[in-house]
N, C-alpha and C positions, 0 to 999 in steps of 0.2 A: 480657212484657206488664207495664206499670206498674200497680201496685195501690196504693190509698190506705191500706188497712188493713195494719198491720204484723204480722209473725209474732213469737212470743215467742222470746227467746234462751234457749239451754240453759246458757250460762255467762255470767257478768257480771263485768266489771272494775269495781271500786268505787273504787280509788285509782289514781292515776297511778304510773308506775314509776320507779324506782330511782335511787340517787345515787352520790356518790363517797365515798371513805373506806372504812371497813369495810363489807363487803357481807354480806347474809344468806346463810346456807348454802343451797346449792341442789344438786340432784342432779347429779353429775359426769357429763357426757355427752361428755367429751373424753378423748383419750389423753394420754400424757406429752408429746407434741409440741404439744399444743393443738388438734390436728385432731379432728373428731368421730369417735367410735368407729364401727367398721365394723358392729357388731352392732346390731340393732334389734328391738324386741319384735314377736312374731308378730302381735299384735292391733293393729298400727300403725294410727293414724288419719290423715286428711289433714293435720291441723294438725301432728302430730308429724313427718311426712315433710317438710312445708314448712319448719318451723323448723330442722331439721337441714340441709337443703339450703341454706337461707339463711345459716346460720352457717358452713357449709363454704366459702362463697364469700369469706369474709373473709381466708382464707389469702393472705399477701402474700410473693412470692419475695424472698429476701434481696438487698438492693441496689436494689430497684425504687424508682423515684421517682414522684411524683404528676404525671401529665401531663394537666392539665385540658382542654387543647385538642385532645387526640388524636382526639376523635370529632366535632369541629366542622367546618363548620356542621352544624346538624341537618337542613337541607334542601339539595338539590342547587343549585348556582349556576344562576340563571335561573328556578328554580322559585318560585312564589308560594304561600305557606302562611300562613294567618291562624288564630290561636287567640284566643278570647275568655276573659277572666279575670274572674270574679266576685270582688270584693274589698270587704271592709268599709272604708269611708272613714275615713281618719285626719285629724284636724283639722290636723296638721302637714304633710300633703301637699297643696300648693296646686294641683297639676295632675298627673294621671297620664300624660298624653300629652306635654306639654312638660316632660319629666322626664329627668334624667341616667340614672337607673336603667333606665328604659324604653328609651332610645336605646341604651345599652350592651348590654342584653339582646338587642335586635333585631339589632344589628350582629354580635354574637358568634354568634348562633344562626341568623340568616337568617329568623326567624319574625316576621311582622307581628303586633302585639298590639293588641287592642281590649279595652275594659273595660266591665263592668257594675258600677256602683258601688252598694253597699248602705250606707244611712245609719242612724244611731241606735245603740242599744246592741247587744251581742252577742245578747241575747235577741230584740231586734227584727229583727236581721239574719236570724236563724233563722226567725222568723215570716214575713218577706218571702219567704224561699225556699220555705217550705211552701205559701204562697199561690200562688206561681208553679206549684208542682207540682199543686196542686188545680185550677188553671185550665188545666192542660195547656199552659202556656207553654214555649217553648224555653228550656232552661237554658244558662248559660254553659258552655263546654267544660271550664273548670277553676274550682274554688272554692278560694281560698287563705285560710287562717287564719279559718275559720268556727268560732271557739271556742264558739259557742252550740250547735254540734252535737257532742255527745260521741261516744265510740267506739260506744256502744250504738245511738244514733240513726243513726250512719253505717251500721252493719250493717243496721239496719232499712230505711233508704232503699236500700241495696244489694240487699237481698232483694226489695224492692218494684220494683226495676228502674230506679231513678233514678241510681245510682252504678255505675261500671264496676268489675269485678273485675280487680285489678292483679297478682294473684299470679303469673301467667305471666311478667311482666316482671321480677319479683324473682329469677328464676332466673339472670339475667345476673351473673356474678361480678365484672364490671368496673364495677359501678354506683358512683357517688359515695357512695351510701347506705352501702356497705360500706367503700370505700377511704378515706373521710374519717377512719375510726377506725384501720384497720390500718396506715396509713402515717404516723400522727402519734404519735411516741413519747411525747409529753407528755400524751397522752390515756389515762387509766386504763381501757383497754378490757377488758371482761369478756365473753367469748363466751356464757357461760351467761345473763348478763343480757340479751343481745340475743335469745336464744332465748325468754325469758319475754316480752320486748317483742313479738316477732312472734306468739307464742301469744296474748297478750292482745289484739292488734290484729286477729286473724283471726276469721272466722265460725267458731264452735265446731263447727258441723255439717259444713261443707264445706271449710274452710281458705281461703275466699275473703278477699282483702284489698281493702277498699273505700276505703282512704285511703292517701295517701303519708305514712308515719309521720315524726314529728319526734322525734329523740332528741338532746338537748343535754347538755353537761357543762360548764356555766359555773361554774368553781370559786368565783367571788365571790358567786354567788347561792345556794349550797348552805347556808351557815350559817344556822340558824333565827333567831338573834338578833344584830342588829348594834347593840351597845351602845357609846355614844360618851361620852367624858369631856372636860371643859373643860381644855385644856392650860394656859391662863393661870392658872386657879385652882390647879391642881396646883403650878405653878411658884411661885406666891405663897406657898403653904403649905410648900414644900419636901418634898412627899410624892410617893409613887409611886402608880400605878394599882393598885387592890386586886386581890389574887389569892385571898384567902380571905374568908369571910363576916365574920369579925371585923375584918379590914382594911377591908372595905366599910363596916361600921358606923362604925368610927372616922373614916374619911374623910368620910362623910356628916354626922357630928356636926360635924366641922371646917368643912364647907361651910355648915352651918346657923348656926354661932356666930361666924364671923369676918368678917362684912360683906364677902363676897367681891366684890361689885360696887361697894363703896366709896361707897354713897349714904347711909350712916348709918342705914339702915333694916334691919330684920330681915325682908326680903322675898325672900330667896334660896329657890329650890326645889332642895334637895339632889339629888333624883332624880325623874324622871317618865318615863312611857311611855304606851302605849295598850293597852287590853285587846283585842288582836287576836291572830291566830295567826301573824302575820308578824314582821318584824324589830323592831318597836317594843315587843314584850312583855318589859319588864325583869323582871316577876314570874316568868315562866317561866325567864328567864336565872338568876335567884337560885335557884329551886327545883331547877334542875339540879345545884346543888352538893350536894343531898341525895339525889336519885334521878333517873335518866335519864327525861326527860319530853319527848316529841315529839308534840304534839297533832295533827300532820298525819296521824299513823298510829295513835296511841293505845296500841297494845300494845307490851310489851316481851317479850323471849324470853331464857330462861336454860336451858341444857342441853336445848334443844328444846321447852321448856314455855312456852306463851304465858301472859302474865299482864298485868293492868292495874296500873299504879302508883298509881292514884288512891284506893286504900283502905289503903295501906301506912303503917307507922309513919314511914318516911323521908319520905314525902310530907307527912304531918302535921307533921313537924318543919320542913319548908320553909314550910308555911303559918304556923306559929307565928312563925318568924323574920320573914316578910314582915309579919305582923300587928304585930310589935314595931316594924318600920320605920315603919309608918303611925302607930301610937300616939305615937311619939317625933318625929313631924314630919319624918321623913327620906325617906319616899316620899309624894309628893303623892296625896291621895285623889281628885284629878281623873283619875287613871289610868283609873278605871272609867266616867267620864262625859264626858270631853272629846271633842269632835268633831274630825274631821280638819282642818277649816279653823282651828278654835281652836288646835289643836296646832301647826300650822305658824306661826301668828301668835306663839305663845309662844316657840318655839325659834328663830325667825328675826326678832328684833325690828328694826324699821325704823331705830332709832337706833344699832344695833350694840352696845348694852350688854346682855350676856347675863345672865340671871338663873337659869340652870339649870346644875347641876354634871355630872350624869350623865343621859343620855337614850337612848331607843331611836330609831334613825333609819335610814332607807334613803337612802344617799348619792345614789342616782340620782334620787329624787323629792323628798326632804325638804331637801336642801342645794342651793339655787339657785346657778347659776353667777355671779350678780350680787353674791353676798355672800362674805365670808371665813369663813363658818361651817364649811365643810368643812376649811379649813386650821386653824381654831382648835380643832377637836375631833379626838380620836384614838380608834381602835378599842380596846375593852377585851376581853381574853381571857375565856374561860369561867372561872368560879370553880372552885377546887380542891375535891376531894372532902371531905365532912364526915361521911359515914356508912358508907363502903364500897360504896355503890351510886350515888354521884354523881360529879361532877367531869368529866363528859363535855361534848363540843361537838356537840350534835345537828345533823344535816345533813338537808336535803331529799334526796329520791331523784333518780336520773336522771330528767330530765323526758322523759316519753314521751307524746305526744299524737297524736290522730288527727283532725285538723281540716282537712286539705286533700284535695280529692277531684277525680276526673275523672268527668264525668257521661256518661250513655249517649247524650246528644244530641251528644257530640263525635264528629265523623266520622273523626278520626285519633287514637284514644286512645294509640297508641304514641308518636306525636310529642309529645303532651301529657305523657306520662310522662317522656320524655327531657328535656323542658324543665324539669319539676320536679326531675329528678335532676341536671341541670346546676346549677340554683340551690342544690342541696343541698351542693355542694362548697365548699371554703374561699374560692375567689375570688368565687363567688356570694354567700356570706355577707358578705364584706368590702364588696362593692359595695352590698348591701342595708343594711349597718350603717353604713358610714362615707362612702360616695360613690365617686368615681372614683379609680382607680389613677393615681399620678403627680401628682395634684392634691391629693387629700385623704389619701392614704396611699401607702406604697410597701413593697415587700418588702425584707427585710434578710437578707443572707447569714449563715446561722448560724455560718459559719466565723469571722465577726468576733468572736463570743463576747460580744456586747453583752448587758447584763442586761435581762431582760424584767420587766415590771411585776408579773408574778405568779410570779416566780422562774424559774430555768432560763435558757435562751438565747432572746433576742428574735428573732422572725420577721417582725414587722411594725412599721413606724414610722408614727405619726400625724403628718400634716403640717399639722394645723389645731389650734386651741385651743378648739374648740367641738364640740358633739355634735349632729349633724343630727337625732337622734331627739327633741331637746328644744325645737325651735323650728320655725315654719312655713318650708317650703322646697320646692324642686323638685329636690332632690339624690337622695333615696331615696324608697321607699315606706315612710314612717315608720310604725312600729308593726307592720309586716307581716313584718319579717325573721325574727321568731321563729316564724312559721307553718310554714316548711318548710326553713329553712336551719339547719345545725348550726354553732354558733360554735366548738365544740371548742377553746376557749382561744385563739382568734385575736385577742383583744383585747390582746395583748401589745404594748406600745409601748416605745420605747428611751429617750427623753430623760426622765430622772427628776431632772434637776438644778434645775428651777425649781418649787419647791413652791407658788408663787403661780399657776401655770398650772392652770386648772380640770381639764383632762384628766389632768395629772400628779398633782394632789392626789387625784383620784378613784382613780388607779392605786395611789397609796400606801396608801389605805384598803383597796383590794382585796387588795393583797399582804399587808398585816398581818392582815386577818381570815382569809384562807386559811391562813396560817401558824399563827395561834393555834388554829384549830379542828382543823387537822391534828395539832398537838402534843397537844391535849386528847384527841383520838380519840373513838371510839364503842364501845359494847359489841361483843363478838365476834359476837353474833347479833342481827339486826335484823328487824323486821316491816315490810316495805315493800310486799309483794305480796298480792293477793287474787284468787282464782278460786273463785267460789261456784257451787253448784248452784242451780237455780231456786227451790227451797224456802228455801235459806239466804239467797239474795239478797232474797227477799220479806220474810223476817223482819228482815234488817238494814235494809232500806229503811223498814219500818214502825216499828222500835223503836230503832235506833241514834241517830237524831236526838234523841229524848227523853233518852237516856242522856247524850249529849254536852252537851246544854243544861243538864241537871242538874249535871253536873260543872263546867261553866263558871260557872253561877250560884252554886253552893256555894263554889267557890274564891273568887269575888268577895266573898261574905258573910264567909267566914273571914278573908280577908286584910284587908278593910276594917273589920272589927270588928262587923258586924251579928250575926255569931255569934262565939263565942270558941273558937278551936281548942285552947285549954288546957283547956276544959271537957270532961271525959270523957263526960258524958251527951250533950252536943251532938255530939261526934264519933261516938259509937256510934249515935246516931239517923241521922246522915248516912250512915254505912256501911250501916245496915239499909235505909234508903230507897234507896240506890244499888243494892243487891242486889235489891231488890223490883222494880226496873225491868227485870230480866232480864240482868244482867251475866254470870251463869253460862252462860246460853245463848249470849250474844255471844262469850264466850271459847271456848266449845265450837266454835262455827262458825269462829272465827278459827284455832283449833288445827287443825281439819280442813283448812282452806285452806292453812295453813302446811305441814302434813304432805304434802298433794298436791304441793306445789312442791319439797319436800325429800326425797321418797322415804320 
């Protein structure tokens, strides 16, 4: 029976899960062959049993190949089956019915598709859905990429009877959900990471799974900072990209003092970014030379002990150096105030005359295909260590999200699950991402040994020079492919010979940033995961936002010169005020969570 009021969860996932590169130490639940251990604790709970069974299904016999069509079509010939898909509308998808992706999916599976389209922001999509529930309206069979409904809300709706429990379907060892990792040697698969994924996605009381999980490992998206440098300015000076903070300082001085744009004015901006947690934050890129700093997760770990870097001497040294860059006119003070539209206007001038030497930029959204900006800038590696605690390349975690659901109004939930699982495979992702096989992309025989854009051997060749995710079309469900499909590094293309080609230029950036961050590495122990008790979750929800906001604001004040990081009294007051917000308790809770996951 559907209930409007939600039940409280006993365990809460606060951060999404895990990344590539160095992984956090987790309890070893496998034997030497990689298979799950036979022994289980006597006080086993449903979630433990489920995650072990799910992980066991990943074992792949030697020599087995990926046969995507082995279980197609999903319905018997002559049988008519229809599924309705609730989908957040993308501005770049002109029509979901007259659409290549829809036609291909119907032809492959034999399932007729109808759509319920949700408009507005992700929050508005979630509100529209909740209003349908409140009015007892019939829900779509499947909800895809409802990112406004997080894992906890999904469990709540599942307990209230709106979302179907999918856990029984995950017992099938031949799911694309498992095979897409176990059969792809270039995917850095970690069975224990999947266990934590499944544990965090499950209802902590019953082991029920109310969403089809998305786990992606897109190597180009993991680096926390994408710092770009003007190649023409480097060539004009005869200098190299900086690898140390001293080299960075000297290069920025040269950018400032040598009329790099040739207009006879001292109007160059040596370095700029934006004060975000994403790719554009060149301040965090600099501070990582002094101490490992990843504000997506906040905590660091050494020898099993959780700690915050934000009150350490190394962190202060980073603030002092950034403050010097600002005072000397080397880092623009617009970093803390510039808006997104202003930033794009600055780094993509209409006349093609660039005024910036180093900038933070996401090549997928900040470098338009219509300009040569991407070709004119190159990725910069993480800066080398200055203190013994820095020099790392912080990475995002494996992306694990729980935003696609099968509702209890669906009359054939097994068919709906099989449709989602079909889309989860590599061919489903490629059609979602790039369009039709043979027209927009094609498979490449790995025996050819052609170089892939992200290293290794290429598996896929792009046949177009444009990205259907970036312009209005009827090729794919733009913006939705990330909701349930696993890319698993399938963006590898072959032809790297034409740097003026937009797709090729982007692939060059991807390849470089992946290599630079792999070379820099991460600490041996990382804090990527959280499983809290209700009391801990309540404390974190009430107090952590204030701590994070204080850290962010204080960093801005020290770096921009509102406060002087060289002033001992100012620094000691900052540390005292930071601790007064409850950092000791926050660290205690984080330590408890870390210990739970690491035995």
